[in-house]
C-alpha positions as CSV (number, residue, x, y, z in Angstrom):
1,X,16.4,-12.1,14.7
2,X,19.2,-14.7,14.4
3,X,16.8,-16.8,12.2
4,X,16.0,-13.8,10.1
5,X,12.6,-13.2,11.8
6,X,11.2,-9.7,12.2
7,X,9.9,-7.8,15.2
8,X,6.9,-5.6,15.2
9,X,6.2,-3.1,18.1
10,X,2.5,-2.1,18.3
11,X,1.8,1.3,20.1
12,X,-1.3,3.4,20.7
13,X,-0.1,6.8,19.5
14,X,1.8,8.3,16.6
15,X,4.0,10.2,19.0
16,X,5.1,7.0,20.7
17,X,5.8,5.3,17.4
18,X,8.0,8.2,16.3
19,X,9.8,8.3,19.6
20,X,10.6,4.6,19.6
21,X,11.5,4.7,15.9
22,X,14.0,7.4,16.5
23,X,15.4,5.7,19.5
24,X,15.9,2.3,17.7
25,X,17.2,4.0,14.6
26,X,19.8,5.8,16.7
27,X,20.8,2.7,18.5
28,X,20.5,-0.1,16.0
29,X,20.7,1.7,12.6
30,X,24.4,2.1,12.9
31,X,24.9,-1.6,13.1
32,X,23.0,-2.5,10.0
33,X,19.5,-3.1,11.6
34,X,16.6,-1.8,9.4
35,X,14.0,0.2,11.3
36,X,10.7,1.3,9.7
37,X,7.5,2.8,11.0
38,X,3.8,3.2,9.9
39,X,1.3,5.5,11.5
40,X,-0.8,6.6,8.5
41,X,1.4,9.5,7.6
42,X,3.3,10.3,4.4
43,X,6.7,9.1,5.9
44,X,5.3,5.5,6.4
45,X,7.5,2.8,5.0
46,X,4.6,0.3,4.1
47,X,6.3,-1.0,0.9
48,X,9.3,-2.1,2.9
49,X,7.0,-3.8,5.4
50,X,5.2,-5.7,2.7
51,X,8.5,-6.8,1.2
52,X,9.9,-7.9,4.5
53,X,12.8,-5.4,4.1
54,X,13.1,-4.5,7.8
55,X,14.2,-5.8,11.1
56,X,12.2,-3.7,13.6
57,X,8.8,-2.2,12.6
58,X,6.9,0.3,14.8
59,X,3.2,0.6,14.1
60,X,0.0,2.1,15.6
61,X,-2.6,-0.5,16.5
62,X,-4.9,0.6,13.6
63,X,-2.1,0.5,11.0
64,X,-1.1,-3.0,12.0
65,X,-4.7,-4.4,11.9
66,X,-5.5,-2.9,8.6
67,X,-2.3,-4.1,7.0
68,X,-2.5,-7.7,8.4
69,X,-6.1,-8.1,7.4
70,X,-5.3,-7.4,3.8
71,X,-1.8,-8.9,3.8
72,X,-1.7,-12.0,6.0
73,X,1.8,-12.8,4.6
74,X,3.1,-10.1,7.0
75,X,2.7,-12.5,9.9
76,X,4.8,-15.2,8.2
77,X,7.9,-13.1,8.5
78,X,7.3,-12.1,12.2
79,X,9.2,-13.8,14.9
80,X,7.9,-11.5,17.7
81,X,5.1,-9.1,18.2
82,X,5.2,-6.7,21.2
83,X,2.0,-4.9,22.0
84,X,2.5,-2.0,24.5
85,X,-0.1,-0.5,26.7
86,X,-2.3,-3.6,26.6
87,X,-4.8,-1.9,28.9
88,X,-6.2,-0.3,25.8
89,X,-8.1,-3.4,25.1
90,X,-10.5,-2.1,27.7
91,X,-10.8,1.4,26.0
92,X,-14.4,2.0,24.8
93,X,-13.2,3.6,21.5
94,X,-10.0,1.8,20.5
95,X,-10.5,-1.5,22.5
96,X,-12.1,-3.2,19.4
97,X,-8.9,-2.6,17.4
98,X,-6.6,-4.1,20.1
99,X,-8.9,-7.1,20.6
100,X,-9.4,-7.8,16.9
101,X,-5.6,-7.7,16.2
102,X,-5.0,-10.1,19.1
103,X,-7.8,-12.4,17.9
104,X,-6.2,-12.3,14.5
105,X,-2.9,-13.3,15.9
106,X,-4.5,-16.1,17.9
107,X,-6.3,-17.3,14.8
108,X,-3.0,-17.5,12.8
109,X,-1.8,-20.1,15.3
110,X,-4.4,-22.5,13.9
111,X,-2.8,-22.0,10.5
112,X,0.8,-22.7,11.9
113,X,1.8,-19.1,12.0
114,X,3.1,-18.5,15.5
115,X,5.0,-15.4,16.1
116,X,5.9,-15.0,19.8
117,X,3.6,-12.5,21.5
118,X,4.5,-10.1,24.4
119,X,1.9,-7.7,25.8
120,X,3.1,-5.0,28.2
121,X,1.3,-2.7,30.7
122,X,2.2,-0.9,33.8
123,X,-1.4,-0.1,34.8
124,X,-3.3,-3.4,34.8
125,X,-5.1,-4.6,37.9
126,X,-6.4,-8.2,37.8
127,X,-5.6,-10.0,34.6
128,X,-9.2,-11.4,34.4
129,X,-8.1,-14.4,32.5
130,X,-6.4,-12.3,29.8
131,X,-3.3,-14.5,29.9
132,X,-5.4,-17.6,29.6
133,X,-7.2,-16.3,26.5
134,X,-3.9,-15.5,24.9
135,X,-2.4,-18.8,26.1
136,X,0.5,-16.8,27.5
137,X,2.5,-16.9,30.7
138,X,2.1,-13.9,33.0
139,X,5.0,-12.2,34.5
140,X,4.0,-9.6,37.2
141,X,6.0,-7.4,39.4
142,X,5.2,-4.5,41.8
143,X,8.8,-3.4,42.0
144,X,9.5,0.1,40.5
145,X,13.0,0.6,39.3
146,X,12.9,4.2,40.7
147,X,11.0,4.6,44.0
148,X,7.9,6.8,43.9
149,X,6.3,8.6,46.7
150,X,2.6,9.4,46.3
151,X,0.6,11.9,48.3
152,X,-2.4,14.3,48.5
153,X,-1.9,17.9,49.6
154,X,-4.7,20.1,51.0
155,X,-5.1,23.9,51.1
156,X,-3.5,24.0,54.5
157,X,-0.2,22.9,53.0
158,X,-0.4,19.5,54.7
159,X,0.3,16.4,52.8
160,X,-0.7,12.8,53.4
161,X,2.1,10.8,51.7
162,X,3.0,7.2,51.1
163,X,6.6,6.0,50.3
164,X,6.5,2.3,49.9
165,X,5.0,0.8,53.0
166,X,5.6,3.9,55.1
167,X,2.8,6.5,55.4
168,X,3.0,9.9,57.0
169,X,1.3,13.3,57.3
170,X,3.4,16.4,57.3
171,X,3.5,20.1,56.6
172,X,4.9,20.4,53.1
173,X,4.3,24.1,52.6
174,X,4.1,26.7,55.3
175,X,0.4,27.7,55.5
176,X,1.3,31.4,55.5
177,X,2.6,30.9,51.8
178,X,-0.8,29.9,50.7
179,X,-2.8,33.0,50.0
180,X,-5.8,33.8,47.8
181,X,-4.7,35.2,44.5
182,X,-8.1,35.7,42.8
183,X,-11.5,36.9,43.8
184,X,-12.3,33.3,44.8
185,X,-10.2,30.5,46.1
186,X,-8.6,28.5,43.4
187,X,-5.9,25.9,42.7
188,X,-3.5,28.7,41.8
189,X,-3.3,29.6,45.5
190,X,-1.6,26.3,46.2
191,X,0.2,25.6,42.9
192,X,2.3,28.8,42.9
193,X,3.9,28.3,46.4
194,X,4.2,24.5,45.9
195,X,6.1,24.8,42.6
196,X,8.2,27.8,43.9
197,X,9.4,25.6,46.8
198,X,10.1,22.5,44.6
199,X,12.1,24.5,42.0
200,X,13.9,26.3,44.8
201,X,15.0,22.8,46.0
202,X,16.5,22.2,42.5
203,X,13.7,20.0,41.2
204,X,12.1,19.7,37.7
205,X,8.3,19.7,38.0
206,X,5.4,18.7,35.7
207,X,2.0,20.2,36.5
208,X,-0.9,18.3,34.9
209,X,-4.1,20.2,34.0
210,X,-7.2,18.8,32.4
211,X,-7.6,21.3,29.6
212,X,-5.5,23.2,27.1
213,X,-6.7,26.6,28.4
214,X,-6.0,25.8,32.0
215,X,-2.5,24.4,31.1
216,X,-1.7,27.6,29.1
217,X,-3.1,29.9,31.7
218,X,-1.2,28.1,34.5
219,X,2.1,28.4,32.6
220,X,1.5,32.1,32.2
221,X,1.0,32.8,35.9
222,X,3.8,30.5,37.0
223,X,6.2,32.3,34.6
224,X,5.1,35.7,36.2
225,X,5.3,34.5,39.8
226,X,8.5,32.4,39.6
227,X,10.6,34.8,37.5
228,X,13.0,32.1,36.4
229,X,15.7,32.8,33.8
230,X,14.4,33.1,30.3
231,X,14.8,30.1,28.0
232,X,16.2,32.2,25.2
233,X,17.9,29.2,23.3
234,X,14.6,27.4,23.2
235,X,12.8,30.5,22.1
236,X,15.2,31.1,19.3
237,X,14.8,27.6,18.0
238,X,11.0,27.7,17.8
239,X,9.4,27.8,14.3
240,X,8.9,31.4,13.1
241,X,6.3,30.8,10.3
242,X,2.6,30.3,10.6
243,X,2.8,31.3,14.2
244,X,-0.4,30.4,16.3
245,X,-1.8,32.0,19.4
246,X,-0.5,29.1,21.4
247,X,2.9,29.7,19.9
248,X,2.9,33.3,21.0
249,X,1.8,32.3,24.5
250,X,4.6,29.7,24.6
251,X,7.1,32.4,23.9
252,X,5.8,34.5,26.6
253,X,5.9,31.8,29.2
254,X,9.4,30.8,28.1
255,X,10.5,34.4,29.0
256,X,9.8,33.4,32.6
257,X,11.5,29.9,32.4
258,X,8.2,28.0,32.1
259,X,6.9,25.9,29.3
260,X,3.5,24.2,28.5
261,X,2.8,21.2,26.4
262,X,-0.6,20.9,24.7
263,X,-2.1,19.7,21.3
264,X,-2.3,23.4,20.3
265,X,1.4,23.4,19.8
266,X,2.9,22.1,16.5
267,X,4.7,18.8,16.5
268,X,8.1,20.8,16.1
269,X,7.3,22.9,19.1
270,X,6.3,20.0,21.4
271,X,9.4,18.1,20.4
272,X,11.6,21.1,21.3
273,X,9.9,21.6,24.7
274,X,10.3,17.9,25.5
275,X,14.0,17.9,24.5
276,X,14.8,21.0,26.6
277,X,12.9,19.7,29.6
278,X,14.7,16.3,29.4
279,X,18.0,18.1,29.3
280,X,19.4,18.1,32.8
281,X,21.3,21.4,31.8
282,X,18.3,22.9,30.1
283,X,16.6,26.2,31.2
284,X,13.1,24.6,31.6
285,X,12.4,23.5,35.1
286,X,8.6,23.7,35.0
287,X,6.4,22.1,32.4
288,X,2.6,22.5,32.5
289,X,0.9,19.8,30.4
290,X,-2.4,18.2,29.5
291,X,-2.5,14.4,29.6
292,X,-0.6,14.2,26.2
293,X,2.6,14.0,28.2
294,X,1.3,11.1,30.3
295,X,1.0,8.8,27.3
296,X,4.4,7.3,27.5
297,X,6.4,10.2,26.1
298,X,9.7,10.3,28.0
299,X,9.6,13.6,29.9
300,X,11.0,12.7,33.4
301,X,10.5,15.0,36.4
302,X,11.4,14.9,40.1
303,X,7.8,15.8,41.0
304,X,4.4,15.6,39.3
305,X,1.6,17.6,40.4
306,X,-2.0,16.5,39.4
307,X,-4.4,19.4,39.9
308,X,-7.7,18.1,38.7
309,X,-9.2,14.6,39.0
310,X,-11.6,14.5,36.1
311,X,-11.5,15.1,32.4
312,X,-12.6,18.4,31.1
313,X,-15.6,18.4,28.6
314,X,-18.9,16.9,28.0
315,X,-18.2,13.5,29.6
316,X,-16.8,15.0,32.9
317,X,-15.7,11.6,34.1
318,X,-13.1,11.0,36.9
319,X,-9.7,9.7,36.0
320,X,-9.3,6.0,36.3
321,X,-6.7,4.7,38.6
322,X,-4.7,3.5,35.5
323,X,-4.8,7.1,34.0
324,X,-3.7,8.5,37.4
325,X,-0.8,6.0,37.6
326,X,0.3,7.0,34.1
327,X,0.6,10.6,35.1
328,X,2.3,9.9,38.4
329,X,4.7,7.6,36.6
330,X,6.3,10.6,34.8
331,X,8.1,11.3,38.1
332,X,11.4,9.5,38.8
333,X,12.2,7.9,35.5
334,X,15.0,5.2,35.2
335,X,18.2,6.7,33.9
336,X,17.1,10.3,34.7
337,X,15.8,10.7,38.3
338,X,16.7,8.5,41.4
339,X,13.4,9.2,43.2
340,X,10.0,10.5,42.2
341,X,7.1,12.2,43.9
342,X,3.5,12.5,42.8
343,X,1.2,15.0,44.5
344,X,-2.6,15.3,44.0
345,X,-4.3,18.5,45.1
346,X,-7.3,18.5,47.4
347,X,-9.6,21.3,48.6
348,X,-10.4,19.8,52.1
349,X,-9.1,17.3,54.5
350,X,-12.1,15.1,53.7
351,X,-11.4,15.3,50.0
352,X,-7.7,14.5,50.8
353,X,-8.7,11.2,52.5
354,X,-11.1,10.3,49.6
355,X,-8.4,11.0,46.9
356,X,-5.8,9.1,49.0
357,X,-8.0,6.0,49.3
358,X,-9.0,6.1,45.6
359,X,-5.7,6.8,43.8
360,X,-2.8,6.3,46.2
361,X,-4.1,3.1,47.9
362,X,-6.2,2.0,44.9
363,X,-5.4,-0.6,42.4
364,X,-5.9,-0.3,38.6
365,X,-9.2,-1.7,37.3
366,X,-9.4,-5.4,36.2
367,X,-8.8,-5.9,32.5
368,X,-11.9,-6.1,30.5
369,X,-13.1,-6.4,26.9
370,X,-14.6,-3.3,25.3
371,X,-17.1,-5.6,23.6
372,X,-20.6,-4.3,23.8
373,X,-23.8,-5.9,22.4
374,X,-24.6,-2.6,20.9
375,X,-21.7,-3.0,18.5
376,X,-22.2,-6.7,17.8
377,X,-22.6,-5.9,14.0
378,X,-19.2,-4.1,13.7
379,X,-17.5,-6.9,15.6
380,X,-19.0,-9.7,13.4
381,X,-18.4,-7.8,10.2
382,X,-14.7,-7.3,10.9
383,X,-14.3,-10.9,12.1
384,X,-15.9,-12.1,8.8
385,X,-13.3,-10.1,6.8
386,X,-10.5,-11.9,8.6
387,X,-11.7,-15.5,7.8
388,X,-13.0,-14.8,4.3
389,X,-16.0,-17.3,4.4
390,X,-17.6,-19.5,7.1
391,X,-20.6,-21.7,7.5
392,X,-23.7,-19.6,8.3
393,X,-24.3,-21.5,11.5
394,X,-20.7,-20.8,12.6
395,X,-20.7,-17.1,12.2
396,X,-21.3,-16.4,15.9
397,X,-18.4,-18.7,16.8
398,X,-16.2,-16.0,15.4
399,X,-17.3,-13.6,18.2
400,X,-16.9,-16.4,20.8
401,X,-13.2,-16.5,20.1
402,X,-12.7,-12.9,21.1
403,X,-11.7,-11.8,24.6
404,X,-15.2,-10.5,25.1
405,X,-16.7,-13.7,24.0
406,X,-14.3,-15.7,26.2
407,X,-15.2,-13.7,29.3
408,X,-18.9,-13.7,28.6
409,X,-19.1,-17.4,28.1
410,X,-17.2,-18.0,31.3
411,X,-19.5,-15.7,33.3
412,X,-22.8,-16.9,31.7
413,X,-23.0,-20.4,30.2
414,X,-26.3,-19.2,28.4
415,X,-24.7,-16.2,26.8
416,X,-23.7,-18.1,23.7
417,X,-27.3,-19.2,22.8
418,X,-28.7,-15.8,23.6
419,X,-26.2,-13.8,21.6
420,X,-26.4,-16.3,18.7
421,X,-29.9,-15.2,18.0
422,X,-28.8,-11.5,17.7
423,X,-25.9,-12.7,15.3
424,X,-28.5,-14.5,13.1
425,X,-30.6,-11.3,12.8
426,X,-27.4,-9.4,11.7
427,X,-26.6,-12.1,9.1
428,X,-30.1,-11.5,7.6
429,X,-29.6,-7.8,7.5
430,X,-26.2,-8.1,5.9
431,X,-27.7,-10.2,3.1
432,X,-30.6,-7.8,2.7
433,X,-28.1,-4.8,2.4
434,X,-26.0,-6.9,-0.1
435,X,-22.9,-6.5,2.0
436,X,-22.8,-10.3,2.4
437,X,-23.8,-13.1,0.1
438,X,-24.5,-16.9,0.3
439,X,-22.1,-19.1,-1.6
440,X,-23.2,-22.7,-1.3
441,X,-23.7,-23.3,2.4
442,X,-21.2,-20.7,3.4
443,X,-21.5,-16.9,3.9
444,X,-18.9,-14.3,2.7
445,X,-18.7,-10.6,2.4
446,X,-19.3,-8.9,-1.0
447,X,-16.8,-6.3,-2.3
448,X,-18.9,-3.5,-0.7
449,X,-19.1,-5.6,2.6
450,X,-15.3,-6.1,2.6
451,X,-14.8,-2.3,2.0
452,X,-17.0,-1.6,5.1
453,X,-15.2,-4.3,7.2
454,X,-11.7,-3.1,6.4
455,X,-12.6,0.5,7.3
456,X,-12.4,1.8,10.8
457,X,-16.0,2.9,10.7
458,X,-18.7,1.4,12.9
459,X,-21.2,-0.8,10.9
460,X,-24.0,1.8,11.3
461,X,-21.7,4.6,10.2
462,X,-20.8,2.6,7.0
463,X,-24.6,2.1,6.3
464,X,-25.3,5.8,6.8
465,X,-22.4,6.6,4.4
466,X,-23.8,4.2,1.8
467,X,-27.2,5.8,2.0
468,X,-25.8,9.2,1.5
469,X,-23.6,8.2,-1.4
470,X,-26.5,6.6,-3.1
471,X,-27.9,10.1,-3.4
472,X,-24.8,11.4,-5.2
473,X,-24.6,11.2,-9.0
474,X,-21.2,9.7,-10.1
475,X,-20.3,12.7,-12.2
476,X,-20.6,14.9,-9.0
477,X,-18.2,12.9,-7.0
478,X,-15.0,14.7,-5.8
479,X,-12.6,14.2,-2.9
480,X,-13.6,17.5,-1.4
481,X,-17.3,16.5,-1.5
482,X,-16.5,13.2,0.1
483,X,-14.4,15.0,2.7
484,X,-17.5,17.2,3.6
485,X,-19.8,14.2,3.7
486,X,-17.4,12.4,6.2
487,X,-18.4,15.1,8.7
488,X,-21.9,13.6,9.2
489,X,-20.5,10.3,10.4
490,X,-20.9,9.6,14.2
491,X,-17.1,9.3,14.3
492,X,-16.7,12.8,13.2
493,X,-19.5,14.1,15.4
494,X,-17.5,12.7,18.4
495,X,-14.4,14.9,17.6
496,X,-14.3,18.0,19.8
497,X,-15.5,21.0,17.9
498,X,-15.4,24.3,19.9
499,X,-18.9,25.7,19.7
500,X,-20.6,28.8,21.5
501,X,-23.7,27.2,22.8
502,X,-25.7,30.4,23.4
503,X,-26.6,33.1,20.9
504,X,-26.5,33.0,17.1
505,X,-22.7,33.5,16.5
506,X,-22.4,29.9,15.1
507,X,-25.5,30.2,12.9
508,X,-23.4,31.5,10.0
509,X,-21.8,28.2,9.1
510,X,-24.6,26.4,7.2
511,X,-25.1,29.3,4.8
512,X,-21.4,29.6,4.3
513,X,-21.1,25.8,3.7
514,X,-23.9,26.0,1.1
515,X,-22.0,28.8,-0.7
516,X,-18.8,26.9,-0.6
517,X,-19.8,23.3,-1.3
518,X,-23.3,23.7,-2.8
519,X,-26.7,23.8,-1.2
520,X,-27.4,20.1,-1.8
521,X,-24.2,19.0,-0.1
522,X,-24.8,21.3,2.8
523,X,-28.3,19.9,3.3
524,X,-27.1,16.4,3.3
525,X,-25.1,17.3,6.4
526,X,-28.5,17.5,8.3
527,X,-28.9,13.8,8.1
528,X,-28.8,12.2,11.5
529,X,-28.1,15.5,13.3
530,X,-29.3,15.5,16.9
531,X,-30.2,19.2,16.7
532,X,-29.3,22.5,14.9
533,X,-26.1,22.9,16.9
534,X,-25.0,19.5,15.7
535,X,-25.6,20.4,12.1
536,X,-23.8,23.7,12.5
537,X,-20.7,21.9,14.0
538,X,-20.6,19.7,10.9
539,X,-20.6,22.7,8.6
540,X,-18.0,24.5,10.7
541,X,-15.7,21.4,10.5
542,X,-16.0,21.2,6.7
543,X,-15.2,25.0,6.4
544,X,-12.2,24.7,8.7
545,X,-10.9,21.9,6.6
546,X,-11.4,23.9,3.4
547,X,-9.2,26.7,4.8
548,X,-6.7,24.3,6.1
549,X,-6.4,22.7,2.6
550,X,-6.0,26.1,0.9
551,X,-3.0,27.0,3.1
552,X,-4.7,29.7,5.2
553,X,-2.6,30.6,8.1
554,X,-3.3,29.0,11.5
555,X,-3.8,32.5,13.0
556,X,-6.4,33.4,10.4
557,X,-8.3,30.1,10.9
558,X,-8.2,30.7,14.7
559,X,-9.6,34.2,14.3
560,X,-12.2,33.3,11.9
561,X,-13.7,30.3,13.7
562,X,-13.4,31.3,17.4
563,X,-16.3,33.0,19.0
564,X,-14.4,34.1,22.1
565,X,-11.6,32.9,24.4
566,X,-13.9,30.2,25.9
567,X,-14.8,28.5,22.6
568,X,-11.5,29.1,20.9
569,X,-10.5,26.9,17.8
570,X,-6.8,26.2,18.1
571,X,-4.2,24.2,16.2
572,X,-5.0,21.1,18.2
573,X,-8.7,21.3,17.1
574,X,-7.7,21.9,13.5
575,X,-5.3,18.9,13.4
576,X,-7.6,16.7,15.3
577,X,-10.4,17.4,12.8
578,X,-8.0,17.0,9.8
579,X,-6.4,13.8,11.1
580,X,-9.7,12.1,11.9
581,X,-11.2,13.1,8.6
582,X,-8.1,11.8,6.7
583,X,-8.3,8.5,8.7
584,X,-12.0,8.0,7.7
585,X,-11.8,9.5,4.2
586,X,-9.8,6.6,2.9
587,X,-12.3,4.3,4.2
588,X,-15.2,6.3,2.7
589,X,-13.3,6.3,-0.7
590,X,-13.0,2.6,-0.6
591,X,-16.7,2.2,0.1
592,X,-17.5,4.7,-2.7
593,X,-15.1,2.8,-5.0
594,X,-17.0,-0.4,-4.3
595,X,-20.2,1.4,-5.3
596,X,-18.6,2.3,-8.6
597,X,-18.8,6.1,-7.9
598,X,-15.1,7.1,-8.4
599,X,-14.5,6.4,-12.0
600,X,-13.5,10.0,-12.6
601,X,-10.6,9.9,-10.1
602,X,-7.2,8.4,-10.4
603,X,-4.9,7.2,-7.6
604,X,-2.7,10.3,-7.8
605,X,-5.7,12.6,-7.2
606,X,-6.6,10.6,-4.1
607,X,-3.1,10.5,-2.8
608,X,-2.6,14.2,-3.4
609,X,-5.8,15.1,-1.5
610,X,-4.8,13.0,1.5
611,X,-1.4,14.6,1.6
612,X,-3.1,18.0,1.5
613,X,-5.2,17.0,4.5
614,X,-2.1,15.7,6.3
615,X,0.1,18.8,5.8
616,X,-2.5,21.6,5.3
617,X,-1.2,22.7,1.9
618,X,-2.6,23.8,-1.5
619,X,-2.2,21.5,-4.4
620,X,0.5,23.7,-6.0
621,X,2.7,23.4,-2.9
622,X,2.8,19.5,-2.8
623,X,6.0,19.4,-4.9
624,X,7.9,20.6,-1.9
625,X,7.1,17.4,0.0
626,X,9.7,15.6,-2.1
627,X,12.5,17.4,-0.3
628,X,14.9,15.0,1.5
629,X,14.1,16.7,4.8
630,X,10.6,17.7,6.1
631,X,9.7,21.2,7.0
632,X,6.9,22.7,9.0
633,X,3.8,23.7,7.5
634,X,4.6,27.4,8.0
635,X,7.9,26.9,6.1
636,X,6.3,25.2,3.2
637,X,3.7,28.0,2.9
638,X,6.4,30.7,3.2
639,X,8.3,29.2,0.3
640,X,5.2,28.7,-1.7
641,X,4.3,32.4,-1.2
642,X,7.8,33.4,-2.4
643,X,7.4,31.5,-5.7
644,X,9.2,28.3,-4.5
645,X,6.8,25.4,-5.1
646,X,8.8,22.9,-7.0
647,X,12.0,21.0,-6.3
648,X,13.9,22.6,-9.1
649,X,12.9,26.0,-7.9
650,X,14.0,25.1,-4.3
651,X,17.4,23.9,-5.3
652,X,18.1,26.8,-7.7
653,X,17.2,29.4,-5.0
654,X,18.8,27.6,-2.1
655,X,21.4,30.2,-1.4
656,X,19.0,33.1,-1.9
657,X,15.3,33.0,-1.2
658,X,15.3,29.6,0.5
659,X,18.1,30.6,2.8
660,X,16.3,33.9,3.7
661,X,13.1,31.9,4.7
662,X,14.6,28.8,6.3
663,X,17.7,30.5,7.8
664,X,21.3,29.8,6.9
665,X,21.8,26.8,9.2
666,X,18.8,24.9,7.8
667,X,19.9,25.8,4.2
668,X,23.3,24.5,5.0
669,X,21.7,21.2,6.2
670,X,20.0,20.9,2.8
671,X,23.4,21.5,1.0
672,X,24.8,18.6,2.9
673,X,21.9,16.3,2.1
674,X,22.1,17.3,-1.6
675,X,25.8,16.6,-1.7
676,X,25.3,13.2,-0.3
677,X,22.4,12.5,-2.5
678,X,24.4,13.4,-5.7
679,X,27.2,11.2,-4.4
680,X,25.1,8.2,-3.8
681,X,22.5,8.6,-6.6
682,X,21.0,11.3,-8.7
683,X,18.4,13.6,-7.1
684,X,15.5,14.9,-9.2
685,X,16.5,18.2,-10.8
686,X,20.2,17.4,-10.0
687,X,21.2,19.8,-12.8
688,X,20.2,22.7,-10.5
689,X,22.4,21.2,-7.8
690,X,25.4,21.0,-9.9
691,X,25.2,24.8,-10.4
692,X,25.8,25.1,-6.6
693,X,29.2,25.0,-5.1
694,X,28.3,22.3,-2.7
695,X,31.3,21.2,-0.6
696,X,31.3,19.2,2.7
């Protein structure tokens, strides 16, 4: 920084980027340091990043890779790159992004561009030559700044616990306090007396559950059983517009002093819950959460209780040791708690010993590449986009430079020659599909090939999209139709879509999709579907997105698309579908653009549609996004419904309609912002502001 170089922090989640951005802005913004972020949302400051007008930049992995591939000059201004949660290189879904961005950084060294690189992780086992591949020194420590005890509790109330090198078995809960509360024995029988005892000792407790439904239900019965003082201040601060079923459930549990934290809550609700739980004087002493809280968000507790040991859903896989350590690590955080305790729940003494051996005594898995020969085309395509052009005979050497290639070559000296045959087959296929071309004795991507490579789509997904788009006449191309077609991509099929597997309740969606988007478009959604249920899920996602874009209330969407309480569509599902669609829609648009299908669209139309997907707003409400302070979706929609859709209307009605909807305190905040904006510069529609008596 002394030399004017920049620092980039790369993180796996938007929530982490936003948290660290706020933290650095608060600490360093006041001393003239420029802090920016990029997560793929509207508030991104990409133009400042490209111009080098920053000191600290916080980005998600995907944003950094996409920006650097198309703007290598970014690396020239960087003095330091910090990649947090380096274990994600082993992740089967996102590992390719982490590995490719690190491969890109290594390749830049050959061109004399050498920002310092630091990778961080608290849950890596054996490095498996990761440091040698990066040509970095390794710094390892097993010392935890705040001591952590880890144990497994069975249904008798006895816990086998380890504190450093000391191990013991003791009676944590009197066995008489563990009683059956439902027709069959359940985890509730142990959770209630355990949490009651811990809170009675003055502790703050996080209870981890493996699904949103079980987390919400657990918070409900704990609030009923514990009867803690109501968190009235937090309840009063919660958003009051576009209230969801989860929002109502949160208010109910807060009446008993218990909160929950799941993706079915809005970002504003989750932030308020996190802040209240962090506050040592706050009224929330028990937080029930899904693993969203384990992903590095700072929510420190005295004790963490981990109820299940596997993920809920189709994959039903057990937590890895690293995932367990992440959850356990929420207990006893530096600067908050002097000691932490993590407790796993077991049904029997036998399971208690098994869980203790696996998780308490176990070490995180060795670091591995996520590279799979099944995805060799995607890896080579993206690597080709980084280098521009290469000798045909050297194409495979690009893959050999990755962590996966490095490890494979060390383990099997014959791997290179075997895999090179597969690479040559792929080169032939690229030439046949015209996504690559021969220029002299070198191979390079075509414009269409580069659009595929720069997307986050798997190679086979890109090819499926191209085949579908070839059936679409250019004069029928719209962003909404492209949004619908994105639902047939494997990446969209993998997003969780609540579906009732039995009966005919879900059979309605194809006909509704045909009526909404046209029969031809609906029929295309059948392409590549595994079965009828798969096809119906695609139609259902498209219809959910339509209502989201039109500003239909979350409660109405939940009611319309939920078959029953066990296949309920919640805000988390809606946002997950919308966010993933928005992520891949831009890639799909670039591919369609390379195919010369989008001549009837301008950049503003594309940008507006992406904003609508991000915020869930109709076109006529987008003008409100120009306000100097963000609002919730419910607040935007309430203003829009009251005839306030443009900035001028907002400022002219600030003391009347706007104040009634947003509340006097928030309206006063806008007055302050407007006063400052007028003083520094001129805000759009400033003539309306001048009519207001705005005084500090």
